[in-house]
N, C-alpha and C positions, 0 to 999 in steps of 0.2 A: 407590461411585464407578462411573460409567458409562465406557465406552470412549471415546466421542466426544460432545461437546456442540456442536451447531451453534447459535451465538449471533448473533442478528440485532439490531443496535442500531437503535432507531427513535426518530425525533423528528418528530412531526407528519406521519407518512407513511402515513396510513390508506389512501389510494388505492394506494400501492405495495404495502402488505401485502395488501390485497384481491386485487390482481392477481397478485403473484408468490409469496406465501407458500404457496398451495396446491401449486405445483410443487415447492417445497422439501420440504414434508411428504410428498407422494405419492411422490417419487423417492428419499427418504432413509430408507425403512422398512427398518431392519436391527437385529438384536439388539445392544444396547449403545449405540444411537444415540438421542439425544433432541434435539428442536428447542426452543429457548428464544428468546423475544423479550424484550429488555431495553429498557424504555421510558425514554427520556432526558428525562422531565418534559414530555411532550407536552401541548399545550393544545387539540388537536383531539379527536375521539372515537375515537382509536386504541385506547385501553384498553377502552372499552365494546364496540367492534367485536370485539376479540380474545376477550373473555369470551363474546360471543354466537356468533361464527362459528367460533372455533378453541378450543373448551373444552379440547382435549387438548394444546394448546401451552402449555408452562410460561411464566409471566410474571414478570419481575423489574421492580419499579417503583422508579425513581430519583426523587428529590424535585425535581430541576431538570435543565436541559440542561448536562451537563459536557463537551460536545464529544465528538469521536470517541475521543480518547485517554482522558480521564477517565471517560467513560461506560463504555467497555469495561473499564477497570481495576476500577471499582466493581462492575460486573455480574459479572465473572469471579471476584472475591473470594467470590461467593456460589455458585459452581459447582464441583462436584467431578467431574473427568473427567481421564482420561489425556491426551486431546487436546482442544484447543479448535479450532473452525472459525469464525473471524470472517467473517461473510457479510453483505454489504450487502443492504438491503431491496429494492433494485432489481435483484436477480439472479434470473434464471429458470433452472430446471433442466429439461432436456428428455429425460433418459434415466435409467432405473433403473440402479442399481449404479454410479453416478458416483463414489461415495466409495471403492469397492473398490480401484482401482489406487493411490490415494494412501495408504490405510491399509496395504495390503500392502507398499508400498515403505517406509513408515515403520517397520513391524514388522521388516522384513528389514535395515534400515539404521539401527541405533541411533545412529550418528554424525550422522544428519540430524535437525536440530531443527525444520525447517519446510519446507513445500512449498505449491505452488499448482496448481490445474488450469489448463489452457489457457483463457484468458479471451477469449471471443468477443463480438463486437458484436451486440446484440439487434436493433437497427433501424438501417438506413442509409437516409436520405432518407425516413423514415416508412414504410419497407417492411421486412418481416421478412427477415433474411438469416442465413446459416449459415456463411459462409466468410471473414468479415472479422474480423481480430483487433480487440480493444478497447483503447482508449487506456490505461486504468489499469493494465494488467499484461501483456497479450498473452501471450507464451510465456516470461515471466520477465524480470526487470529487472536492469540494470547501472548503474554510474556511471562517467563518464569521469574523467580525471585531475584535472579541476577540480570534480568533484562534480555534474555535470549528469546527471540520470537519463534513461535510454532503455530500450527493450525489444527483445527478439527479436520482430520483427513490428511494431514501432512506434517510429519515430524522430521526435521532435517531433510535427508534425501529419501525417506521412506514415504511413498505416496499410496494412499488407500484407494480401493475401489468403492464407488458409491453404491451402497445397498440400502439407502434410505435411513442409515443409522444416525444421521445428523440432520434430520428434517425438522426437528423441533426448533422453535424460535427462542433463543436464549441470549442473554447479554454476552457480548464479546469485548475484548480489549481494543482490537483494531480491525478495521475493514480494509480490504485490499485496495491499493491505488490503481489497480487495473480496471476496476469497475466500482467506483465509490460514489454512491448517491448521498448527497449531503444537503441539509438546509442551508441556503445561502446566508441567512442571518447568523447561523451557528458558525459557519466558515469564517465570516468576517469578524465575528465577535472575538475570536481568538487570534486574529491577524493573518489568517490563511496559512498556506504552507511556508515553512521556514526556508528562505532562499539561500541561506548559508549552507544548507545541506546539498544543494545542487540536484542530487538524485540519490535514491535509496534511503529507506527508513523514514522519509519525510511524511508519508501517510500515517505511520505508526505514531510519530511525534504529534501530528495534527490531531489524531484521535485521542491521544492521551490528554492533550490540552482541552479538547472539547468535553471530555469526561470530567476533568477538573472544574470545568465551567458548569457542570451540572447535567450534561447530556448523557443519553444512553445510546449504545450502538449494538446492532443486531445483524445477523445473516438471515435473509429471507430465502429459504431453500426452494420455494415454489417458483422462483425466478432463476434462470440459468444463463450463464455466459461462457463461451468457450475460448480459451486463451492459448495462443501459440507459445508465448513466453520466450525470454532471451533475445528479443528482437533488437534491443539496444546493446546490452552487454551480457555475454553468456556466463553461466555459473563457472567459477574458476578463473575468470579474467582478473588479473591483479588490480586493475582500476576499480572493478566492482568490489573486490575484497577490501580495498582501501576505504572506499566510501561506506561500505557496510559496517566495518569495525569503527571507523571514526565517528560516523553519525550515530551509531548505537550508544557510544560513550557520551556524546554530547546530549543525546536525548535523555539519558539517565540523569545527567547533571542538571539539566533544565527542569525536569518534572518530578524527580524523586525527592521526597522530604529529606531534609538535611540529616536527621537522625538515622534514617535508613541508609542514606548515601554513604555515610562514613563507614558503615559496616560492609556495604556491598562493593564499593569501588576497589579496595585492596584485593578482594577475591577476584573481581573481574580482571584486574591487571594481571594477576597470576594466571588466570585461565587463558587470557589472550597471549601471554608469554608461552604457555604450553602449546597453543595453536601454532605460534610461529616456529617452535621447535619441531612440531609435527610436520610442518611444511618443509623445514630444513632437512629432516631425516628422509623425507620422500623425494628430495632433490628438487623441490619446487621453490627455487630461490626468489622468483618474482613475487609469489604470494607471501613468502616469509618477510621480504622487505616491505610489502604492502602493510602487513600487520604492525610492524615496527614504526613505519611512517605514520600510520593512523594514530598510534599512541601519542607521538610527539605533536601531531597536528591537533589532537584533542586538547592537550595541555595549553596550546596557544589560543585555541578558540574559547576556552573557559572564561577568559577575560571579557569577551564580548557579551557573555550571558550573565555576569554576576548580578547586575541590576535587574535584568529581566527575570532571573530566577527568584529574587526576593519578591517581585510582584506576583509571580505565579503562586508562590507559597502563601502569600497573604490572601489570595483569592480562593485557593483550593484548600482542601482538608487532607489530612493523612489517611487516605482511604486505600492504602496499599493492599490491605487484605482483600479488597474488592477488585482492585486494578491488576494486581500481580498474583500469579499462582504461588502458593507458599512452599514450592519445592523446586529443586534443580532439575531441569529437563535433561541436562547432560547426565546426571546420575541415573535417572529413570531409563534413558535411552541406551547408554553405553554399559552401565553396570547391571541394572535390573532387567534389561532386555525388553522394556515396554516400547514397542515400535509404533503402536497405534494409539490415537487419542483416547479411545474407549477403554484402554488398559491402564490409563493414568488415574491417580486418586481424584475424586470429585473435588476435594479441597485439601 
């Protein structure tokens, strides 16, 4: 068993691998660390390129595209390591020793089940940049009282510059799936990623379950990773909208205590309806239909989780005050004008 396995899930990403994999390999040379590419049934020449250009990178071949969740589960079943680092193929690493702060923290804090580096934007307006947070995780993620995700450094589409304002190590609700370092034992204790999600929100759901299982999650700002973002589905893609809305509702149903869920879900359905109307008024019929489809899909998927939800609630406590922010991020962002995390109430 190695100390840390960096596992990059690839699907038809030959150009991404050529561009960014060298930086991961070159800056991750440490005893006990290995880099693995898990190919999710690619139909391009990714596998041939890896054999030719990266013969020292271990390769796991999956027979088809199982999505982000299923692909990682099936790949990680074949990996023996104390820690997994799930790393997107469009992540660039710019400094040696980037793993050290995260590994040191995890070793010294056994109650911590997962962490992430500070996630920075690789390009802004096609220009290389170093000081903008990246949408998918920034300096750690949270959920508001209605289940809407946001980050230290990114609320909705407002992205902050990094001025060291979030360099403290504090508990977060979820760590980005673009660069998620997790104890393998904690990962498997909760069953890994939920394959019914296919893609989007699955890392938030995983983190919620690990916290219900007693773990802590943090962002280690001394480590940095630079993320291109949107390599699979761009923001505004109706398929992405559908998965985000559907999976968010399913995640709430699975993990939120029943007494809170009864209060939250009617409000969420109303807010999602408002979102669909907003898409309609802007002429975006694809995303309007995606939100409506997501609501109906959620209602069908609830049956799958009824027994699982009972098990989760038996094992976890109603710690919603610790897990969810006690305010609406929509209210603070759109009504009160709080566009940066530092302007939000502490609790």
